Every structure is written in C-alpha cells, then in structure tokens.
C-alpha positions in Angstrom: -20.7 21.9 78.2 -17.4 20.5 79.4 -14.2 22.5 79.2 -12.8 20.5 76.3 -11.3 20.9 72.8 -12.1 18.7 69.8 -9.7 18.8 66.9 -10.9 17.2 63.6 -8.1 16.6 61.1 -7.8 15.0 57.7 -4.2 13.6 58.3 -1.8 13.1 61.2 0.5 16.0 60.4 -2.2 18.6 60.1 -3.0 18.8 63.8 0.7 19.2 64.7 1.8 21.8 62.1 -1.3 24.0 62.4 -2.9 23.5 65.8 -0.1 21.9 67.9 0.2 25.1 70.0 -3.5 25.4 70.7 -3.6 21.7 71.7 -0.6 22.0 74.0 -1.9 25.2 75.5 -5.3 23.8 76.3 -3.8 20.6 77.8 -1.4 22.6 79.9 -4.4 24.3 81.5 -5.9 21.0 82.4 -8.4 20.8 79.6 -9.3 17.6 77.8 -8.2 17.6 74.2 -9.3 14.9 71.8 -8.1 14.6 68.2 -10.2 12.9 65.6 -7.8 11.9 62.8 -9.8 10.9 59.7 -7.0 9.1 57.8 -3.3 8.3 58.2 -2.3 10.4 55.2 -1.0 7.2 53.8 -1.3 7.9 50.1 -1.0 11.7 49.8 1.3 12.8 52.6 3.8 10.0 53.1 5.9 10.2 49.9 9.2 9.6 51.8 7.9 6.3 53.1 6.8 5.1 49.7 10.2 5.9 48.3 11.7 3.6 50.9 9.6 0.7 49.6 7.0 0.6 52.4 3.8 -1.3 51.8 0.5 0.4 52.4 0.1 -1.2 55.8 3.6 -0.3 56.8 2.9 3.3 55.8 -0.3 3.4 57.9 1.5 1.8 60.9 4.3 4.4 60.7 2.0 7.4 60.4 -0.2 6.0 63.2 2.9 5.7 65.5 4.0 9.2 64.7 0.5 10.6 65.4 0.2 8.8 68.7 3.6 10.0 69.8 2.9 13.6 68.8 -0.5 13.6 70.5 1.1 12.3 73.7 3.7 15.0 73.6 1.0 17.7 73.1 -1.1 16.2 76.0 -4.0 15.0 73.8 -6.0 11.9 73.2 -6.3 10.7 69.6 -8.9 8.6 67.8 -8.3 7.2 64.3 -11.0 6.6 61.7 -8.8 5.0 59.0 -11.1 6.4 56.3 -8.4 6.4 53.6 -7.1 9.5 51.9 -6.5 10.9 48.4 -9.4 11.1 48.2 -11.0 11.3 51.7 -14.7 10.7 51.1 -17.8 10.6 53.2 -19.0 7.2 54.3 -21.8 6.4 56.8 -19.1 4.9 59.2 -17.0 8.1 59.2 -20.0 10.5 59.6 -21.5 8.4 62.5 -18.1 8.1 64.1 -17.7 11.9 64.1 -21.2 12.4 65.5 -20.4 9.9 68.3 -17.1 11.7 69.0 -18.9 15.1 69.3 -21.4 13.5 71.7 -18.7 11.9 73.8 -16.4 14.9 74.1 -19.1 17.6 74.4 -16.5 20.1 73.2 -16.4 23.7 74.2 -14.2 24.5 71.2 -13.7 22.8 67.8 -10.6 23.2 65.6 -10.6 22.0 62.0 -9.4 22.8 58.5 -10.3 25.8 56.4 -13.2 25.6 54.0 -11.1 25.7 50.8 -7.8 24.2 49.7 -7.1 23.9 46.0 -4.0 22.0 46.7 -5.5 19.3 48.9 -9.2 18.3 48.6 -9.0 16.2 51.7 -8.6 19.3 53.8 -11.7 21.0 52.4 -13.7 17.7 52.8 -12.6 17.4 56.4 -13.9 20.9 57.1 -17.2 20.1 55.5 -17.8 16.9 57.3 -16.6 18.3 60.6 -19.4 21.0 60.4 -22.0 18.5 59.1 -21.3 16.2 62.1 -21.5 19.2 64.5 -25.0 20.1 63.2 -26.2 16.5 63.4 -24.7 16.0 66.9 -27.0 18.8 68.0 -30.1 17.1 66.9 -32.0 14.9 69.4 -33.5 12.8 66.6 -30.1 11.8 65.3 -28.7 8.5 66.6 -25.7 8.7 68.8 -24.5 8.0 72.3 -25.1 10.4 75.2 -26.5 13.8 75.2 -26.8 16.2 72.2 -24.1 18.9 72.1 -24.5 22.6 72.4 -23.1 25.1 69.8 -19.4 25.1 70.3 -17.4 27.8 68.4 -15.4 26.5 65.4 -12.0 27.8 64.5 -10.3 26.9 61.2 -6.5 26.5 61.6 -4.2 28.0 59.0 -3.8 26.1 55.7 -0.3 25.6 54.1 -0.9 28.3 51.5 -3.4 30.6 53.0 -3.4 33.2 50.2 -4.8 30.5 47.8 -7.4 29.3 50.3 -9.4 32.4 51.2 -8.1 32.2 54.7 -8.5 35.5 56.6 -7.2 35.0 60.1 -9.1 37.0 62.7 -7.6 35.2 65.7 -3.9 35.1 66.6 -3.2 32.7 69.5 -0.1 33.3 71.6 1.5 29.9 72.0 4.9 31.1 73.3 4.5 29.2 76.6 4.2 25.9 74.7 6.3 26.6 71.7 9.0 24.1 72.6 6.4 21.5 73.1 5.0 22.1 69.6 8.5 21.9 68.2 9.1 18.6 69.9 5.9 17.3 68.4 6.9 18.6 64.9 10.3 16.8 65.1 8.4 13.5 65.6 6.9 13.8 62.1 9.9 12.4 60.2 7.7 11.5 57.2 7.2 15.2 56.5 10.5 16.5 57.7 10.6 19.1 54.9 7.9 21.1 56.6 9.8 21.7 59.9 11.5 24.9 58.8 8.4 26.3 57.2 6.2 25.9 60.3 8.9 27.2 62.6 9.2 30.3 60.6 5.4 30.7 60.3 5.1 30.5 64.1 7.6 33.3 64.5 5.9 35.4 61.8 2.4 35.0 63.2 3.9 35.8 66.6 5.3 39.1 65.4 1.9 40.0 63.9 0.3 39.0 67.3 2.7 41.3 69.2 2.0 44.2 66.8 -1.8 43.7 67.3 -1.8 42.8 71.0 -2.5 46.4 72.3 -1.9 47.7 75.8 -3.8 44.9 77.6 -1.5 42.0 76.4 1.6 43.9 75.3 3.2 40.8 73.7 6.9 41.1 73.0 8.4 40.7 69.5 9.7 37.2 70.2 6.2 35.9 70.6 5.2 32.7 68.8 1.6 32.3 67.6 -0.9 30.4 65.5 -3.5 31.9 63.2 -7.2 30.9 63.2 -10.3 32.0 61.4 -13.5 31.9 63.5 -16.5 30.6 61.6 -19.5 31.6 63.8 -20.2 35.0 65.4 -18.8 35.7 68.9 -21.6 36.4 71.3 -20.6 39.0 74.0 -22.0 41.7 76.2 -18.8 43.8 75.8 -16.6 44.6 72.9 -12.9 44.0 73.7 
C-alpha cells in the first residue's frame, strides 16, 4: 500500500469542516491526499446562493470553485462525481467511479462520514457507498483499473450533531500544527459562512479533550486543537499503547 489518504465526502463543505485538519496534516508530511466529492451540495447545502437568485449551474460552479480552492489550501487533490444531492443516490456511474478511485489511490487510510445522520440522509448514504466501494475494490473479479486494494482502516469524521448520530469518538487527532491552514480553508466556504464559528469552537473543545486524554507520552497543552474520529474496523497490533 502507498502512504496515501482517501477522503470520501457527500458535499464540498464536509471535508473542510470535519476532516480539514487530518487532510492538511497528512499533506504536510508529504503524503498524497485525494478527496472524492460525490456532489456539489447544490440543492441542500447552498441556501445562501439560491437566495441570491443563482441558477442550478451557477450554484454548482460556485461550490466547485470553493471546493477546489479549499482542497488546494489543504494540500489535497480533489475529484468530483457530480452525482446530485438531496437526495444523493447510488448509480452505477458513482459506484464504479469510487471503485476506480480506490484502485488508483491505493489508500493507506480512508476518511468518510458517520453511519447515521437523521438530519442529512446524504451523509449516511456516502458512508454506506464508501464502504461498499472499498469492499468491491478489494475483489479481483470486480472490474476496475490497476491492482486490487488491501484493507485500509476507515475513520468516520464527526457529524454536525454527534449526539443524534450515534457517533462515539475513539480517536482524537491533534491538528494544532495545521490549525491555521484549516481555518484558511474554512473561510473559503462563504456559502456556509454560518458554520465558521461552530467548527472553530469544536476544534478547541476537542483539543481540550485531547489534552486531558493525551497521557504522559504526548502531554498535549490545553490550547491544543483537534478533530474527533470513530474507527470502524479493529486496530491490529502487537502492543497495546
């Protein structure tokens, strides 16, 4: 497996708000990071643009430009599937595109949505198809370019209202070193400007939790910034730490 990260997201904002720190951190270490963005969030997550009188194509173009700029700031590549949102549904084209992306990237880590989100069905769908494509990309008999993939660990990033989504974070990632990079990427998302304060405060709150749980080995300070993740598959190790 290559040392690379694959991020599969329903809409453009999702990878910035919830995984921007992980993306920037991996990129800062010289790792390849590829974002697979399933839709532009044109119908369900672009209300401010519709209120301005934008057409559907104008909304898509605006969100695409935001996503491309944010990905560049974070140091990632981005691929768009333009699968439509609200609802985001499975099509042969989308599923095959994700399989092909897995085969191309050969990820060592996969980041995607949590399994449930009663406020946004697109997020739960993105989680399900991300896992489905991972399984199919492992199978030699399934069509797709290149070699089959291994079994990369999958981490769900934090949903907007975790208490309602059954999200139980078991990984807290210190993103202090790239916090300002994430903030720069967040500021690009003018179509969802109302979320800037929320995710700034969340980064600080998760950072405080990380510092309290860091133990003597890391000893993180109280002004740490962090992102929360939920690991889906067991960690395989020869030593508990």
